[in-house]
C-alpha positions in Angstrom: 17.2 30.5 12.3 15.8 27.0 12.5 13.4 25.9 10.1 9.8 25.6 11.3 8.3 22.0 10.9 4.7 22.1 9.6 2.4 19.0 9.7 0.1 18.4 7.1 -3.5 17.9 8.1 -5.1 15.2 6.2 -7.7 16.0 3.6 -10.8 14.1 2.9 -13.2 14.3 -0.3 -16.9 13.7 -0.1 -19.4 13.8 -2.9 -21.9 16.3 -2.8 -25.5 16.6 -4.6 -26.8 19.5 -6.0 -30.5 19.7 -7.3 -31.4 22.6 -9.7 -34.3 23.2 -11.9 -34.7 25.2 -15.3 -35.4 28.6 -13.4 -32.0 28.2 -11.4 -33.8 27.3 -8.2 -32.0 24.6 -5.8 -32.4 22.6 -3.0 -30.7 23.2 0.6 -27.7 20.5 0.9 -28.7 20.0 4.5 -31.7 18.1 3.5 -29.6 14.8 3.1 -28.4 14.9 6.8 -32.1 15.9 7.9 -33.5 13.2 6.0 -31.2 10.6 7.5 -31.9 12.0 11.3 -35.7 11.6 10.7 -35.0 8.0 9.3 -33.1 7.2 12.2 -35.2 9.0 15.0 -38.6 9.0 13.8 -39.0 12.5 15.2 -38.7 15.7 13.7 -37.9 17.4 17.1 -34.8 15.0 17.6 -33.5 15.5 14.1 -33.4 19.3 14.8 -31.6 18.8 17.9 -29.2 16.2 16.4 -28.5 18.5 13.7 -28.1 21.9 16.1 -31.1 23.2 14.3 -34.0 24.9 15.4 -37.5 23.1 14.7 -38.8 26.1 12.5 -35.4 26.0 10.5 -36.0 22.3 9.8 -39.7 22.8 9.1 -38.5 25.6 6.5 -35.8 23.3 4.9 -38.7 20.5 4.4 -41.2 23.0 3.1 -38.9 24.6 0.4 -37.9 21.0 -0.4 -41.5 19.8 -0.8 -42.2 23.1 -3.1 -39.0 22.3 -5.4 -40.1 18.7 -5.8 -43.7 19.1 -5.7 -44.3 16.2 -3.5 -44.0 15.4 0.1 -40.5 14.2 1.7 -41.7 13.5 5.2 -45.0 12.6 6.4 -45.8 13.7 10.0 -48.2 11.4 11.8 -50.1 12.9 14.8 -48.9 11.0 18.1 -46.4 8.9 16.1 -43.6 11.1 14.8 -42.2 11.3 11.4 -41.3 9.1 8.8 -40.0 9.4 5.1 -42.4 9.3 2.4 -41.4 6.8 -0.7 -39.8 9.8 -2.4 -37.9 11.0 0.8 -36.6 7.3 1.3 -35.6 7.3 -2.4 -33.7 10.5 -2.4 -31.6 9.0 1.0 -30.8 6.0 -0.4 -29.7 7.2 -3.8 -27.6 9.8 -1.8 -25.8 6.9 0.2 -25.6 4.6 -2.7 -23.6 7.2 -4.7 -21.3 8.0 -1.9 -20.7 4.2 -1.4 -20.0 3.8 -5.1 -17.6 6.5 -5.4 -16.0 6.1 -2.5 -12.6 4.6 -3.6 -12.2 6.9 -6.5 -12.7 9.9 -3.9 -10.3 8.2 -1.5 -7.7 7.6 -4.0 -7.9 11.3 -5.3 -7.6 12.5 -1.7 -4.4 10.2 -1.0 -2.9 11.7 -4.2 -3.8 15.4 -2.9 -2.3 14.6 0.4 0.7 13.3 -0.9 1.2 16.6 -3.1 0.7 18.8 0.2 3.2 16.9 1.8 5.9 17.3 -1.1 5.9 21.1 0.1 6.7 20.6 3.7 9.9 20.8 5.3 10.2 17.1 6.6 11.2 14.3 4.3 9.7 10.8 5.1 10.2 7.7 2.7 7.2 7.1 0.5 5.1 3.7 0.3 3.0 3.1 -2.6 0.1 0.5 -2.1 -2.1 -0.6 -4.5 -5.3 -2.2 -3.0 -8.8 -3.5 -3.8 -11.0 -1.2 -1.3 -11.6 -2.7 1.8 -12.6 -1.3 5.2 -9.3 -2.6 7.0 -7.0 -1.3 4.5 -8.8 2.1 4.5 -7.6 2.3 8.0 -3.9 2.7 6.7 -3.9 6.4 6.2 -4.3 6.9 10.1 -1.1 5.1 11.0 1.5 6.6 8.8 3.3 8.8 11.4 6.8 7.9 10.2 6.2 7.5 6.3 4.2 9.2 3.6 1.5 6.7 2.1 0.2 6.9 -1.3 -2.9 4.5 -1.2 -4.6 3.8 -4.3 -7.7 1.5 -5.0 -7.5 -1.0 -7.9 -8.9 -4.3 -8.6 -6.5 -7.1 -7.1 -5.4 -7.9 -10.5 -4.5 -4.5 -11.6 -2.6 -3.9 -8.2 -0.7 -7.3 -8.6 0.2 -6.2 -12.4 1.4 -2.7 -11.2 3.5 -4.7 -8.7 5.3 -6.8 -11.1 6.1 -3.8 -13.3 7.6 -1.9 -10.1 4.7 0.8 -10.3 3.9 0.0 -6.6 5.7 -1.1 -3.3 2.8 -3.2 -2.1 -0.4 -5.0 -3.8 -3.1 -6.6 -1.9 -5.5 -9.6 -2.5 -7.6 -11.9 -1.0 -8.5 -15.6 -1.1 -11.1 -17.8 0.7 -9.6 -19.4 3.9 -11.9 -22.7 3.5 -11.7 -23.7 -0.1 -9.5 -23.3 -3.0 -11.2 -20.7 -5.8 -8.8 -22.0 -8.5 -10.0 -19.0 -10.7 -8.7 -16.5 -8.5 -5.5 -18.7 -7.8 -5.0 -18.6 -11.6 -5.5 -15.1 -12.1 -3.0 -14.4 -9.2 -0.5 -16.9 -10.1 0.5 -15.5 -13.4 1.8 -12.5 -11.9 4.1 -14.3 -9.5 7.6 -16.0 -10.0 8.5 -18.6 -7.0 10.8 -17.3 -4.2 10.4 -13.8 -5.4 7.6 -12.2 -3.5 6.7 -12.0 0.4 3.6 -11.8 2.2 2.7 -9.4 4.9 -0.2 -11.1 6.7 -3.2 -8.6 7.3 -6.6 -9.5 8.1 -9.3 -12.0 7.9 -13.0 -10.9 6.6 -16.2 -12.6 6.5 -18.2 -12.3 3.3 -21.9 -13.3 2.9 -25.2 -12.6 2.1 -26.6 -9.1 2.9 -30.5 -9.0 3.6 -32.8 -6.7 4.9 -33.3 -6.3 8.8 -35.3 -9.0 10.0 -34.5 -10.9 6.7 -38.2 -10.6 5.3 -37.7 -13.0 2.3 -36.2 -15.6 4.5 -33.2 -16.0 2.6 -30.9 -18.6 4.3 -28.7 -19.8 1.6 -27.2 -19.4 -2.3 -29.7 -21.8 -3.5 -32.6 -19.4 -2.3 -31.8 -16.9 -5.0 -33.2 -19.0 -7.6 -36.6 -18.1 -6.3 -38.8 -16.0 -8.5 -39.6 -13.4 -5.6 -35.5 -12.7 -5.0 -33.7 -10.2 -6.4 -29.9 -10.2 -6.7 -27.4 -7.4 -7.1 -24.1 -8.4 -8.0 -20.4 -6.9 -8.1 -18.6 -5.6 -11.5 -16.5 -8.0 -13.5 -12.7 -8.8 -12.6 -13.3 -7.8 -9.2 -12.0 -10.4 -6.6 -15.3 -10.5 -5.0 -17.1 -11.2 -8.2 -14.8 -14.1 -9.0 -15.5 -15.2 -5.4 -19.2 -14.8 -5.9 -19.3 -16.9 -9.2 -17.2 -19.8 -7.4 -19.5 -19.8 -4.5 -22.6 -20.1 -7.1 -20.6 -23.0 -8.9 -20.1 -24.9 -5.6 -23.9 -24.5 -4.9 -24.5 -25.8 -8.4 -26.5 -22.7 -9.0 -27.2 -21.6 -12.7 -25.9 -17.9 -12.9 -28.5 -17.3 -15.6 -31.4 -18.3 -13.3 -30.8 -15.8 -10.9 -32.9 -12.4 -11.4 -30.4 -9.3 -11.2 -27.4 -11.3 -11.6 -26.0 -9.1 -14.7 -27.0 -5.8 -12.6 -23.8 -4.6 -10.9 -22.3 -2.2 -8.2 -18.9 -1.3 -7.7 -18.2 -1.6 -3.8 -19.2 -3.7 -0.8 -20.7 -0.1 0.5 -22.9 0.1 -2.8 -24.0 -3.3 -2.5 -25.3 -2.6 1.0 -26.9 0.3 0.1 -28.5 -1.2 -3.1 -30.1 -3.6 -0.7 -31.1 -1.0 1.9 -32.7 0.7 -0.5 -35.3 -2.0 -1.4 -33.6 -2.0 -5.1 -32.6 -5.6 -4.2 -33.2 -8.3 -1.9 -29.7 -9.4 -1.2 -26.1 -9.3 -2.5 -22.6 -10.4 -1.3 -20.4 -8.6 0.6 -18.5 -8.1 3.7 -20.1 -8.1 7.0 -19.0 -4.5 7.8 -20.7 -3.0 4.8 -24.0 -4.7 6.1 -24.0 -3.5 9.3 -23.3 0.0 8.2 -26.5 0.1 6.6 -28.4 -1.9 9.1 -28.8 -5.0 7.2 -28.6 -8.6 8.4 -25.8 -10.7 7.3 -25.6 -14.4 6.5 -22.1 -15.7 6.3 -20.6 -17.7 3.4 -17.1 -17.9 3.9 -14.1 -16.4 5.6 -11.2 -14.7 3.1 -7.4 -13.8 4.2 -6.6 -10.3 2.8 -2.9 -9.9 2.5 -0.4 -7.5 1.5 2.3 -8.8 -1.0 5.7 -7.1 -1.9 9.1 -8.2 -3.6 11.2 -9.9 -1.2 13.9 -7.3 -1.4 11.2 -4.4 -0.4 10.7 -6.1 2.9 13.8 -4.4 4.2 12.8 -1.0 3.0 12.3 1.5 6.0 8.6 2.6 5.1 7.8 -1.1 4.8 9.5 -2.0 8.1 7.5 0.9 9.7 4.2 -0.3 8.2 4.8 -3.8 9.4 5.6 -2.4 13.0 2.3 -0.2 12.9 0.4 -3.3 11.7 1.6 -5.4 14.9 0.5 -2.3 17.4 -2.6 -3.0 19.7 -4.0 0.4 18.6 -4.1 -0.7 15.1 -5.3 -4.3 15.8 -8.1 -2.8 18.2 -9.1 -0.6 15.2 -9.5 -3.5 12.9 -11.6 -5.5 15.8 -14.2 -2.3 15.7 -15.0 -3.5 11.9 -17.7 -6.2 11.8 -16.6 -9.4 10.3 -12.5 -8.3 10.5 -9.9 -9.9 12.5 -6.0 -8.9 12.4 -5.0 -12.6 11.7 -1.2 -12.8 12.5 -1.3 -9.1 11.4 2.4 -7.9 10.5 3.9 -11.4 10.3 6.0 -11.7 6.9 5.8 -15.3 5.6 6.5 -16.9 2.1 3.9 -16.5 -0.9 4.0 -20.0 -1.3 2.2 -20.3 2.7 -0.8 -18.2 1.1 -1.2 -19.0 -2.5 -1.3 -22.8 -3.7 0.4 -23.4 -6.6 
């Protein structure tokens, strides 16, 4: 009797909020998609249709939530539709901020779970271990792994490169500006490499810049504007590649870090920076264009980066690496990259020497 081949479905993880009080009363979890639908449409009726609920059902959810919080979440305006109250807006943005903040950790955990599931199936594909700083293009890779198993974990670029030199992963990723040399980043990365030992698999370019609210109400145009007293900045965490990029951009603009309000307040992902700005808790932050567009923000480009994959020169010949390279060169993958604002599949899948990317 022939063994039946079972194809594993992919498991995803998303954070969920639960509000409850000392009496054990809680809030219907559907309040968050409801608030988002009202925010997007400005109409309670449209929100109900979008969520597949009756108007009465939507109204009952809002009523129960109002009773729970003791304050209105939505304001109905006669002839003008509906809009979120300050509390409703705060709840919506808080939910989006938390999801954005923990997205890399949840994706990494999902990757581990999917790998464990696949271990129990009858087919045996080669395993490819990738450690990378979180990014929108690298997050596409799990959808393009038909001929190999992928364990994709999100770490800082330095953690990824350190693991690569120890043989704890097959591929690591790092990013560098294309239009100037960031010596700090070069120094950080160079200490993990020996000449003529590693190869680079070209991947994508991406734009990094200032995220500002739609319409740019504060009139922010350049880094020097962050010195204004009415501008609050939100920064990335220490040791992240983007944080080191931010500090280099500030140095080149001769902007004193200590004079920038909010410089020491941090978030952990591009999406979290965008959510923070969208919520009004900051006026601007630096991140990739995709995150800005995801949260309806305007974007002021500052630099373009090469985001590349690096592996030991012997690993290039591995079957799983060859299959990854083949997928990167497909039109389907490259079209997926082009759908990400600010991303381009630059020489995607081409293999070159590390020395061609990293100035020694």
